[in-house]
N, C-alpha and C positions, 0 to 999 in steps of 0.2 A: 469744775464749774466754768472756768475761763474758756476752756476749749468748747464747751457747750454753747456759751454765748457767742463765740466767734463763728461757730457753725450755723447758729440761728441767724446771725447777721448776714452771712453769705447767702443763705437761702432767701432771706428777705430782699437782698440786692438782686438776686436772679429773677425773683418774681416782679420786681419793679422794672427791670430791663425788659422782661417779656411783655408786660402790660404796655410799655411805650413802643414796642416794635409794630410797625404798620402791617395791616393785613395784606397778604399776597394777592396780587391781581391775576385774573385768568390769563393763561398764556395764549397769544393769538396763534391760529392754525390756518393752514391752506389746504383745501381739498385737491388732491392730485389723483386724477382718474387712473385706475390700474390698467384699463383697456382703452384703445382709441375709439372715438365715436364712429359708429357705422355710417357708411356713405352709400346712398342708393342712387344709381344712375338711371334716369328716366328718359326715354326718347322724347323728342319734341313732338307735340301733337300736330297732326295734319288733318285738313278738312277734306271732305268728299272722298273718304276712304272706307272701304268695306272689307270684311274678312272672308266672306264666303260668296260664291256665285250661286244665285237662286237659293240661298240659305242652306244648301246641303253639299255643294261641290266646291272644290278648291278653286282658287283664282286661276291657277295654271290650266286646270281642266276647262274652265270657262273660256280662256283665251284660245285654247286648242280647238274648242267647238266653233268659235267665231272664225278661226282660220279655215276650218273645214267649210263653213258657209261661204267664205270668200272663194275657196276653190270651186265650190259648186256654182257660184255666180259666174266665175270665169268660164267654167265648162258650159254653162247654159248660153253664155255669149258666143262661144265658138260654134255651138250647135245652131243658134239663130243665124249666124253669119253663113254657115254652110247651107241652110235652107234658103237664104236670100240669093246666094250664088246659084243654087239649083233652079230656083224660080226664074232668075234672070236669064240663065242659059237655056231654059226650056219654056220660054214665054208662050210660044205657039201652042204647045201641048197643054199648058195651063189654061189658055183661052178656050181651047176646045173642051176641056173638062168642065170649066165653069159654064160654058154655053149649054152643053148637054145636060148638066144638072139643073140649070134654071129652066130649060125647055120642058124637062120632065116635071118640074114643079109648077110652072106658070102656063105651060101650053105654047102653041104656035101662033097665037093671035098677033095682030099688029102692035097693040099696046105692049104685049109681052115681049115682042121682038125688040122694041125700043128700050124697054127696061133692061133687057139682057145686055144689049149693046152698051148702055150706060154703065151697067155694073161691071162689065168686062173692062171698060175704059178706066173706071176707078181702081180696079184691081191692078191694072198695068201701071197706073200712075203711082200707086202705093209701092209697088215693087221697084220702080225707078227711084223713088225717094229713099227707100231702104238701101238700095245699091249705092246711092251717093253718101249715105251715112255709114257705109260698111267700114271704112278705115277707122272712124272713131269708135265703132263697136268693137273692132279688133283690138284697138288700143286699150279700151276699157277692160276687155278680157285679159289682156297681158298684165295690166295693172293689178287686177284681182288675183291673178296667179302669183305675181310677185309678192303681194302682201299676204297671200296665204302662206308662202314660204317664210316671210318675216314673222308672221304670227306663230308658226310652228317652232321657229327658233326661239321666239320669246317665251313660249310655253316651256321650252327646255331649260330656261334660266339665263338666257343671254340678255344682259342689261341694255345694251345699245339697241338691239332689235325690239325689246320691250318698250323703250321710249319711242322708237319710230312707229311701232304699231299703235301706240296710244295717240300719236299725232294723226295717224290715218283714221282712227275711229272718231277723234275729235273733229276732224274735217268732215266726216260723214254726218256728224251731229249738226255741224254748221249748215250743211246743205239741206238737211232735213227740216230746218226751220223755214225754208222757203216752200216746202211741200204743203204746208197748212193742214197736215194730217196729224192729229194728236197722238195716235198710237205709234206712228212712225217716229215722231219726235221723242216720245218716252223710251222706246226701244233703243234708238240710237244714243240717247243720253245715258241710258243704263250701261250700254256696251262701252262707252267712253269711260265711265266711272270704274268699271271692272278692269279695263286695261290700265288705267291710272293707278288703281290700287295694287295691281300686280307689279307694276314698275316700282312703286314705293316699297312693296314687300321685298323686292330684289335689292333695293338700295337702302334698306333700313340701317345697315352698318355705317353708311356715309352721312346719315342725318345728324344734325346738331343735337347734342345731349344736354339735358338739364340735370344738374347735380343737386341732390337734396341731402342735407345732413340731418340725421335722426338724432335728436338730443335725448340722452338718457340721464336719469337722476340716480346718483349713487349715495347711499347712506353711509356716513362715517360716524364713528363714535367720537364725540367731543371729549377732549381731556378734561378731567375734573380739576377744579382749582386746588392748589396746594393749601394745606392747612397746617398751622403750627400747633404743635402739641406741647403743652407745658410739661416740663420735666418735674 
Protein backbone atom coordinates (compact mmCIF):
# COMPACT_ATOMS: atom_id res chain seq x y z
CA UNK A 1 0.00 0.00 0.00
CA UNK A 2 2.89 2.40 0.78
CA UNK A 3 4.37 1.75 -2.67
CA UNK A 4 1.03 2.42 -4.30
CA UNK A 5 0.67 5.74 -2.48
CA UNK A 6 4.23 6.77 -3.51
CA UNK A 7 3.46 5.92 -7.14
CA UNK A 8 0.20 7.90 -7.11
CA UNK A 9 1.99 10.89 -5.53
CA UNK A 10 4.66 10.78 -8.24
CA UNK A 11 2.06 10.71 -11.01
CA UNK A 12 0.21 13.63 -9.41
CA UNK A 13 3.47 15.59 -9.27
CA UNK A 14 4.15 14.91 -12.94
CA UNK A 15 0.68 16.13 -13.87
CA UNK A 16 1.15 19.31 -11.85
CA UNK A 17 4.47 19.99 -13.55
CA UNK A 18 2.93 19.38 -17.00
CA UNK A 19 0.05 21.78 -16.28
CA UNK A 20 2.51 24.50 -15.24
CA UNK A 21 4.73 24.08 -18.40
CA UNK A 22 4.13 26.96 -20.91
CA UNK A 23 2.83 26.21 -24.37
CA UNK A 24 5.45 25.96 -27.10
CA UNK A 25 5.59 28.93 -29.47
CA UNK A 26 5.74 28.49 -33.29
CA UNK A 27 9.28 28.27 -34.60
CA UNK A 28 10.11 31.20 -36.94
CA UNK A 29 11.12 30.21 -40.48
CA UNK A 30 12.73 31.88 -43.47
CA UNK A 31 11.75 31.13 -47.06
CA UNK A 32 14.84 30.27 -49.09
CA UNK A 33 14.21 30.01 -52.85
CA UNK A 34 15.58 26.82 -54.29
CA UNK A 35 16.13 28.42 -57.74
CA UNK A 36 17.39 31.95 -58.60
CA UNK A 37 14.86 34.43 -59.85
CA UNK A 38 14.77 34.58 -63.64
CA UNK A 39 16.13 37.73 -65.26
CA UNK A 40 14.83 39.01 -68.59
CA UNK A 41 17.02 41.40 -70.61
CA UNK A 42 14.92 43.76 -72.74
CA UNK A 43 16.50 46.11 -75.30
CA UNK A 44 15.79 49.79 -74.82
CA UNK A 45 12.92 51.06 -76.96
CA UNK A 46 13.75 53.35 -79.88
CA UNK A 47 11.45 55.71 -81.75
CA UNK A 48 10.93 56.01 -85.49
CA UNK A 49 11.87 52.40 -86.11
CA UNK A 50 10.10 49.89 -88.35
CA UNK A 51 10.64 46.19 -88.89
CA UNK A 52 9.74 45.78 -92.56
CA UNK A 53 10.11 47.74 -95.79
CA UNK A 54 6.70 48.24 -97.41
CA UNK A 55 5.29 45.74 -94.87
CA UNK A 56 6.66 42.73 -96.79
CA UNK A 57 10.39 43.14 -97.51
CA UNK A 58 13.34 43.18 -95.16
CA UNK A 59 15.08 46.43 -94.29
CA UNK A 60 18.27 45.32 -96.04
CA UNK A 61 16.29 44.75 -99.24
CA UNK A 62 14.74 48.20 -98.96
CA UNK A 63 18.16 49.81 -98.53
CA UNK A 64 19.46 47.87 -101.53
CA UNK A 65 16.54 49.07 -103.66
CA UNK A 66 17.24 52.66 -102.67
CA UNK A 67 20.90 52.18 -103.57
CA UNK A 68 19.78 50.98 -107.01
CA UNK A 69 17.68 54.13 -107.37
CA UNK A 70 20.75 56.23 -106.50
CA UNK A 71 22.72 54.40 -109.16
CA UNK A 72 19.98 55.02 -111.73
CA UNK A 73 19.89 58.70 -110.76
CA UNK A 74 23.64 58.97 -111.28
CA UNK A 75 23.37 57.15 -114.60
CA UNK A 76 20.59 59.50 -115.73
CA UNK A 77 22.77 62.47 -114.76
CA UNK A 78 25.63 61.15 -116.89
CA UNK A 79 23.28 60.65 -119.86
CA UNK A 80 21.93 64.19 -119.51
CA UNK A 81 25.47 65.58 -119.34
CA UNK A 82 26.32 63.67 -122.52
CA UNK A 83 23.29 65.12 -124.28
CA UNK A 84 24.25 68.64 -123.20
CA UNK A 85 27.78 68.18 -124.52
CA UNK A 86 26.40 66.80 -127.80
CA UNK A 87 24.00 69.73 -128.23
CA UNK A 88 26.72 72.25 -127.39
CA UNK A 89 29.19 70.81 -129.88
CA UNK A 90 26.56 70.40 -132.62
CA UNK A 91 24.71 73.68 -132.07
CA UNK A 92 24.57 74.58 -135.76
CA UNK A 93 23.00 71.26 -136.71
CA UNK A 94 20.56 71.60 -133.84
CA UNK A 95 19.50 75.04 -135.07
CA UNK A 96 18.98 73.66 -138.57
CA UNK A 97 16.85 70.77 -137.27
CA UNK A 98 14.72 73.09 -135.13
CA UNK A 99 14.25 75.54 -138.00
CA UNK A 100 13.21 72.85 -140.48
CA UNK A 101 10.77 71.34 -138.03
CA UNK A 102 9.12 74.66 -137.18
CA UNK A 103 8.92 75.74 -140.84
CA UNK A 104 7.15 72.51 -141.64
CA UNK A 105 4.76 73.19 -138.74
CA UNK A 106 4.19 76.95 -139.03
CA UNK A 107 5.01 77.66 -142.67
CA UNK A 108 7.26 80.35 -144.27
CA UNK A 109 5.32 83.50 -143.47
CA UNK A 110 6.93 86.57 -141.93
CA UNK A 111 5.38 86.02 -138.53
CA UNK A 112 6.36 82.35 -138.63
CA UNK A 113 9.95 83.27 -139.48
CA UNK A 114 10.14 85.63 -136.50
CA UNK A 115 8.71 83.00 -134.17
CA UNK A 116 11.16 80.40 -135.48
CA UNK A 117 14.12 82.73 -134.92
CA UNK A 118 12.92 83.52 -131.41
CA UNK A 119 12.48 79.82 -130.62
CA UNK A 120 15.94 78.96 -131.94
CA UNK A 121 17.45 81.72 -129.77
CA UNK A 122 15.68 80.34 -126.69
CA UNK A 123 16.94 76.83 -127.46
CA UNK A 124 20.52 78.07 -127.80
CA UNK A 125 20.23 80.06 -124.58
CA UNK A 126 18.97 76.96 -122.75
CA UNK A 127 21.85 74.89 -124.09
CA UNK A 128 24.33 77.53 -122.91
CA UNK A 129 22.86 77.59 -119.41
CA UNK A 130 22.93 73.80 -119.24
CA UNK A 131 26.56 73.82 -120.37
CA UNK A 132 27.42 76.21 -117.52
CA UNK A 133 25.72 73.90 -115.02
CA UNK A 134 27.47 70.84 -116.45
CA UNK A 135 30.15 70.58 -113.71
CA UNK A 136 27.52 70.62 -110.98
CA UNK A 137 25.48 67.97 -112.78
CA UNK A 138 28.55 65.77 -113.13
CA UNK A 139 29.32 66.28 -109.43
CA UNK A 140 25.75 65.29 -108.53
CA UNK A 141 26.06 62.16 -110.67
CA UNK A 142 29.33 61.20 -108.96
CA UNK A 143 27.74 61.73 -105.52
CA UNK A 144 24.83 59.48 -106.48
CA UNK A 145 27.24 56.80 -107.67
CA UNK A 146 29.19 57.06 -104.42
CA UNK A 147 26.14 56.72 -102.21
CA UNK A 148 24.85 53.90 -104.37
CA UNK A 149 28.02 52.06 -103.42
CA UNK A 150 27.57 53.06 -99.76
CA UNK A 151 23.96 51.83 -99.80
CA UNK A 152 25.01 48.50 -101.29
CA UNK A 153 27.58 47.98 -98.55
CA UNK A 154 25.02 49.03 -95.94
CA UNK A 155 22.60 46.42 -97.26
CA UNK A 156 25.41 43.85 -96.87
CA UNK A 157 25.56 44.60 -93.14
CA UNK A 158 28.27 47.25 -92.80
CA UNK A 159 27.43 49.39 -89.78
CA UNK A 160 29.52 52.43 -90.70
CA UNK A 161 28.10 52.57 -94.22
CA UNK A 162 24.58 52.08 -92.85
CA UNK A 163 24.96 55.16 -90.65
CA UNK A 164 26.43 57.19 -93.52
CA UNK A 165 23.63 56.16 -95.85
CA UNK A 166 21.08 57.13 -93.20
CA UNK A 167 22.65 60.61 -93.05
CA UNK A 168 22.44 60.82 -96.84
CA UNK A 169 18.74 60.00 -96.86
CA UNK A 170 18.10 62.34 -93.93
CA UNK A 171 19.79 65.14 -95.90
CA UNK A 172 17.57 64.38 -98.88
CA UNK A 173 14.55 64.59 -96.59
CA UNK A 174 15.71 68.00 -95.39
CA UNK A 175 16.08 69.22 -98.97
CA UNK A 176 12.64 67.87 -99.86
CA UNK A 177 11.06 70.17 -97.28
CA UNK A 178 11.87 73.10 -99.55
CA UNK A 179 10.22 71.48 -102.57
CA UNK A 180 6.73 72.09 -101.14
CA UNK A 181 5.65 68.77 -102.69
CA UNK A 182 3.80 66.57 -100.21
CA UNK A 183 4.46 63.26 -101.99
CA UNK A 184 8.17 64.05 -102.29
CA UNK A 185 8.38 64.88 -98.58
CA UNK A 186 6.55 61.70 -97.56
CA UNK A 187 8.70 59.42 -99.75
CA UNK A 188 11.95 61.04 -98.64
CA UNK A 189 10.90 60.81 -94.98
CA UNK A 190 9.96 57.15 -95.31
CA UNK A 191 13.29 56.38 -96.97
CA UNK A 192 15.12 58.07 -94.08
CA UNK A 193 13.12 56.04 -91.53
CA UNK A 194 13.92 52.79 -93.37
CA UNK A 195 17.64 53.57 -93.39
CA UNK A 196 17.57 54.53 -89.72
CA UNK A 197 15.75 51.33 -88.80
CA UNK A 198 18.28 49.27 -90.76
CA UNK A 199 21.15 50.96 -88.94
CA UNK A 200 19.49 50.33 -85.56
CA UNK A 201 18.91 46.71 -86.57
CA UNK A 202 22.63 46.31 -87.23
CA UNK A 203 23.61 47.99 -83.94
CA UNK A 204 21.00 46.35 -81.71
CA UNK A 205 23.75 44.53 -79.77
CA UNK A 206 25.27 47.89 -78.80
CA UNK A 207 22.04 49.42 -77.53
CA UNK A 208 21.54 49.93 -73.76
CA UNK A 209 19.58 47.14 -72.13
CA UNK A 210 16.86 47.21 -69.51
CA UNK A 211 17.03 44.38 -66.97
CA UNK A 212 13.71 43.15 -65.64
CA UNK A 213 13.58 40.69 -62.75
CA UNK A 214 10.59 38.38 -62.85
CA UNK A 215 9.35 37.68 -59.33
CA UNK A 216 7.99 34.22 -58.66
CA UNK A 217 6.08 33.06 -55.60
CA UNK A 218 7.16 29.81 -54.00
CA UNK A 219 4.93 27.87 -51.69
CA UNK A 220 6.54 26.33 -48.64
CA UNK A 221 5.02 24.18 -45.98
CA UNK A 222 4.98 26.04 -42.70
CA UNK A 223 6.19 23.91 -39.77
CA UNK A 224 3.44 23.01 -37.36
CA UNK A 225 3.91 24.19 -33.78
CA UNK A 226 5.13 21.59 -31.32
CA UNK A 227 2.67 20.18 -28.92
CA UNK A 228 3.32 18.59 -25.57
CA UNK A 229 1.75 15.30 -24.94
CA UNK A 230 0.94 14.31 -21.43
CA UNK A 231 2.46 11.05 -20.46
